[in-house]
MDAnalysis code that builds the backbone (N, CA, C; Angstrom):
import MDAnalysis as mda
import numpy as np

u = mda.Universe.empty(246, n_residues=82, atom_resindex=np.repeat(np.arange(82), 3), trajectory=True)
u.add_TopologyAttr("name", ["N", "CA", "C"] * 82)
u.add_TopologyAttr("resid", np.arange(1, 83))
u.add_TopologyAttr("resname", ["MET", "ILE", "THR", "SER", "ASN", "LEU", "PRO", "VAL", "LEU", "MET", "ALA", "LYS", "HIS", "GLY", "VAL", "ARG", "THR", "LEU", "ALA", "GLU", "VAL", "VAL", "ARG", "GLN", "THR", "GLY", "LEU", "SER", "ARG", "THR", "THR", "LEU", "THR", "THR", "VAL", "TYR", "TYR", "SER", "ARG", "GLY", "LYS", "GLY", "ILE", "GLN", "PHE", "ASP", "THR", "MET", "ASP", "ALA", "LEU", "CYS", "GLU", "MET", "PHE", "GLY", "VAL", "GLY", "VAL", "GLY", "GLU", "LEU", "LEU", "VAL", "TYR", "THR", "LYS", "GLU", "GLU", "THR", "SER", "GLU", "GLU", "ILE", "TYR", "ARG", "ASN", "ASP", "THR", "HIS", "ARG", "CYS"])
u.atoms.positions = np.array([
    [-38.153, 29.657, 7.625],
    [-36.997, 30.163, 6.932],
    [-37.325, 30.208, 5.435],
    [-36.921, 31.266, 4.806],
    [-37.098, 31.402, 3.363],
    [-35.743, 31.202, 2.698],
    [-35.706, 30.309, 1.730],
    [-34.468, 30.030, 1.008],
    [-34.696, 30.163, -0.493],
    [-33.609, 30.300, -1.188],
    [-33.640, 30.433, -2.636],
    [-33.657, 29.066, -3.305],
    [-34.438, 28.979, -4.357],
    [-34.510, 27.769, -5.162],
    [-33.683, 27.943, -6.450],
    [-32.822, 28.949, -6.474],
    [-32.041, 29.256, -7.669],
    [-31.187, 28.080, -8.140],
    [-30.492, 27.358, -7.250],
    [-29.698, 26.225, -7.735],
    [-30.550, 25.171, -8.461],
    [-31.736, 24.917, -7.950],
    [-32.635, 23.936, -8.559],
    [-33.114, 24.432, -9.924],
    [-33.496, 25.698, -9.985],
    [-33.968, 26.271, -11.251],
    [-32.869, 26.247, -12.303],
    [-31.655, 26.571, -11.892],
    [-30.539, 26.537, -12.833],
    [-30.338, 25.132, -13.378],
    [-30.381, 24.134, -12.502],
    [-30.195, 22.745, -12.934],
    [-31.313, 22.315, -13.888],
    [-32.547, 22.643, -13.555],
    [-33.687, 22.266, -14.398],
    [-33.609, 22.871, -15.789],
    [-33.035, 24.076, -15.867],
    [-32.971, 24.790, -17.146],
    [-31.621, 24.644, -17.842],
    [-30.765, 23.798, -17.300],
    [-29.475, 23.552, -17.924],
    [-28.514, 24.717, -17.870],
    [-28.705, 25.578, -16.887],
    [-27.815, 26.724, -16.701],
    [-26.715, 26.286, -15.736],
    [-25.490, 26.243, -16.227],
    [-24.396, 25.655, -15.436],
    [-23.674, 26.630, -14.515],
    [-23.664, 27.919, -14.850],
    [-22.879, 28.868, -14.053],
    [-23.670, 30.125, -13.730],
    [-23.255, 30.767, -12.656],
    [-23.844, 32.062, -12.320],
    [-23.478, 33.102, -13.372],
    [-22.338, 32.921, -14.019],
    [-21.928, 33.856, -15.072],
    [-22.973, 33.897, -16.193],
    [-23.568, 32.756, -16.488],
    [-24.614, 32.710, -17.504],
    [-25.853, 33.476, -17.049],
    [-26.180, 33.361, -15.771],
    [-27.322, 34.105, -15.218],
    [-27.018, 35.599, -15.251],
    [-25.790, 35.978, -14.932],
    [-25.366, 37.381, -14.995],
    [-25.583, 37.919, -16.407],
    [-25.123, 37.175, -17.408],
    [-25.266, 37.606, -18.807],
    [-26.722, 37.762, -19.220],
    [-27.556, 36.833, -18.798],
    [-28.951, 36.854, -19.238],
    [-29.822, 37.841, -18.482],
    [-29.452, 38.163, -17.247],
    [-30.303, 39.039, -16.433],
    [-29.749, 40.444, -16.241],
    [-28.435, 40.582, -16.344],
    [-27.826, 41.883, -16.057],
    [-27.617, 42.128, -14.577],
    [-27.942, 41.142, -13.748],
    [-27.735, 41.274, -12.302],
    [-26.256, 41.074, -11.984],
    [-25.823, 41.621, -10.860],
    [-24.411, 41.496, -10.493],
    [-24.108, 40.102, -9.951],
    [-22.866, 39.710, -10.102],
    [-22.402, 38.419, -9.596],
    [-22.578, 38.356, -8.075],
    [-22.303, 39.459, -7.400],
    [-22.441, 39.518, -5.944],
    [-23.883, 39.263, -5.530],
    [-24.812, 39.916, -6.201],
    [-26.235, 39.734, -5.901],
    [-26.649, 38.284, -6.124],
    [-26.244, 37.716, -7.254],
    [-26.632, 36.349, -7.570],
    [-26.010, 35.337, -6.619],
    [-24.789, 35.571, -6.195],
    [-24.141, 34.674, -5.230],
    [-24.906, 34.690, -3.910],
    [-25.309, 35.870, -3.485],
    [-26.081, 36.008, -2.248],
    [-27.407, 35.261, -2.352],
    [-28.096, 35.401, -3.473],
    [-29.366, 34.700, -3.678],
    [-29.127, 33.192, -3.776],
    [-28.138, 32.784, -4.541],
    [-27.841, 31.367, -4.768],
    [-27.641, 30.617, -3.455],
    [-26.882, 31.224, -2.544],
    [-26.577, 30.578, -1.269],
    [-27.520, 30.981, -0.131],
    [-28.570, 31.735, -0.443],
    [-29.565, 32.180, 0.549],
    [-28.905, 32.866, 1.741],
    [-27.949, 33.740, 1.458],
    [-27.182, 34.385, 2.526],
    [-27.738, 35.732, 2.955],
    [-28.469, 36.391, 2.114],
    [-28.891, 37.748, 2.412],
    [-30.034, 37.837, 3.395],
    [-30.297, 39.054, 3.797],
    [-31.417, 39.314, 4.692],
    [-32.660, 39.701, 3.910],
    [-32.512, 39.874, 2.617],
    [-33.645, 40.249, 1.781],
    [-33.263, 40.148, 0.316],
    [-34.250, 40.354, -0.531],
    [-34.019, 40.316, -1.968],
    [-34.842, 41.433, -2.601],
    [-34.235, 42.162, -3.494],
    [-34.901, 43.285, -4.148],
    [-35.950, 42.770, -5.135],
    [-37.031, 43.527, -5.303],
    [-38.074, 43.151, -6.250],
    [-37.531, 43.040, -7.668],
    [-36.623, 43.947, -8.046],
    [-36.094, 43.878, -9.412],
    [-35.244, 42.626, -9.624],
    [-34.596, 42.148, -8.566],
    [-33.832, 40.901, -8.642],
    [-34.777, 39.723, -8.836],
    [-35.843, 39.678, -8.028],
    [-36.832, 38.610, -8.172],
    [-37.464, 38.645, -9.554],
    [-37.785, 39.827, -10.015],
    [-38.418, 39.984, -11.325],
    [-37.526, 39.437, -12.435],
    [-36.247, 39.795, -12.412],
    [-35.317, 39.344, -13.449],
    [-35.154, 37.824, -13.433],
    [-35.059, 37.241, -12.249],
    [-34.893, 35.791, -12.148],
    [-36.171, 35.043, -12.529],
    [-37.315, 35.555, -12.099],
    [-38.590, 34.935, -12.481],
    [-38.782, 35.001, -13.994],
    [-38.420, 36.113, -14.592],
    [-38.521, 36.277, -16.049],
    [-37.594, 35.302, -16.766],
    [-36.369, 35.204, -16.316],
    [-35.403, 34.323, -16.970],
    [-35.851, 32.861, -16.952],
    [-36.353, 32.414, -15.801],
    [-36.703, 31.004, -15.652],
    [-38.180, 30.715, -15.926],
    [-38.961, 31.753, -16.160],
    [-40.376, 31.561, -16.462],
    [-41.158, 30.988, -15.287],
    [-40.849, 31.475, -14.085],
    [-41.497, 30.976, -12.869],
    [-42.077, 32.143, -12.068],
    [-42.869, 31.802, -11.075],
    [-43.378, 32.791, -10.144],
    [-42.481, 32.873, -8.923],
    [-42.759, 33.841, -8.085],
    [-41.953, 34.053, -6.877],
    [-41.976, 32.810, -5.982],
    [-43.106, 32.126, -5.923],
    [-43.237, 30.928, -5.093],
    [-42.368, 29.768, -5.551],
    [-41.906, 29.826, -6.776],
    [-40.988, 28.792, -7.263],
    [-39.533, 29.225, -7.106],
    [-39.315, 30.523, -7.003],
    [-37.970, 31.060, -6.809],
    [-37.557, 31.000, -5.340],
    [-38.502, 31.306, -4.463],
    [-38.247, 31.307, -3.025],
    [-39.098, 30.231, -2.365],
    [-38.518, 29.533, -1.385],
    [-39.203, 28.435, -0.724],
    [-39.243, 28.699, 0.780],
    [-40.424, 28.539, 1.389],
    [-40.571, 28.700, 2.830],
    [-40.626, 27.330, 3.497],
    [-39.806, 27.152, 4.519],
    [-39.879, 25.956, 5.355],
    [-39.894, 26.395, 6.806],
    [-40.754, 25.781, 7.580],
    [-40.887, 26.137, 8.991],
    [-39.683, 25.618, 9.760],
    [-39.102, 26.472, 10.566],
    [-37.990, 26.059, 11.418],
    [-38.558, 25.541, 12.731],
    [-38.068, 24.404, 13.167],
    [-38.499, 23.863, 14.446],
    [-37.753, 24.572, 15.575],
    [-38.483, 24.869, 16.642],
    [-37.848, 25.434, 17.830],
    [-37.175, 24.302, 18.601],
    [-36.323, 24.636, 19.526],
    [-35.648, 23.632, 20.359],
    [-36.672, 22.769, 21.084],
    [-37.756, 23.392, 21.541],
    [-38.795, 22.653, 22.256],
    [-39.483, 21.641, 21.331],
    [-39.760, 22.035, 20.090],
    [-40.388, 21.126, 19.134],
    [-39.469, 19.952, 18.790],
    [-38.188, 20.229, 18.647],
    [-37.213, 19.174, 18.346],
    [-37.174, 18.182, 19.511],
    [-37.127, 18.696, 20.744],
    [-37.090, 17.834, 21.929],
    [-38.357, 16.993, 21.999],
    [-39.515, 17.632, 21.798],
    [-40.799, 16.936, 21.872],
    [-40.871, 15.833, 20.818],
    [-40.424, 16.102, 19.614],
    [-40.450, 15.110, 18.542],
    [-39.498, 13.959, 18.822],
    [-38.349, 14.246, 19.397],
    [-37.382, 13.203, 19.718],
    [-37.882, 12.276, 20.836],
    [-38.586, 12.821, 21.831],
    [-39.050, 11.998, 22.948],
    [-40.187, 11.078, 22.532],
    [-40.941, 11.428, 21.489],
    [-42.044, 10.602, 21.014],
    [-41.575, 9.471, 20.100],
    [-40.323, 9.501, 19.664],
    [-39.809, 8.474, 18.755],
    [-39.387, 7.203, 19.466],
    [-39.224, 7.266, 20.780],
    [-38.730, 6.095, 21.541],
    [-39.755, 5.004, 21.662],
])
């Protein structure tokens, strides 16, 4: 699963509201809300570019990949804990 690291970046840079990100990037509030909560099915390159520029980070710091466990993996891991 790929998720947004926007909340973490905002906290690290002392940015308290999405409204501040809107002002600094020119991106829409709707777009930023979708990115902030990792709700969308994708993200536009220009959105990534604006956010990476604002926070001085690369794409790998803006977006985070974590492997999702399948039901079988969860079951297997739980049975080995006993």
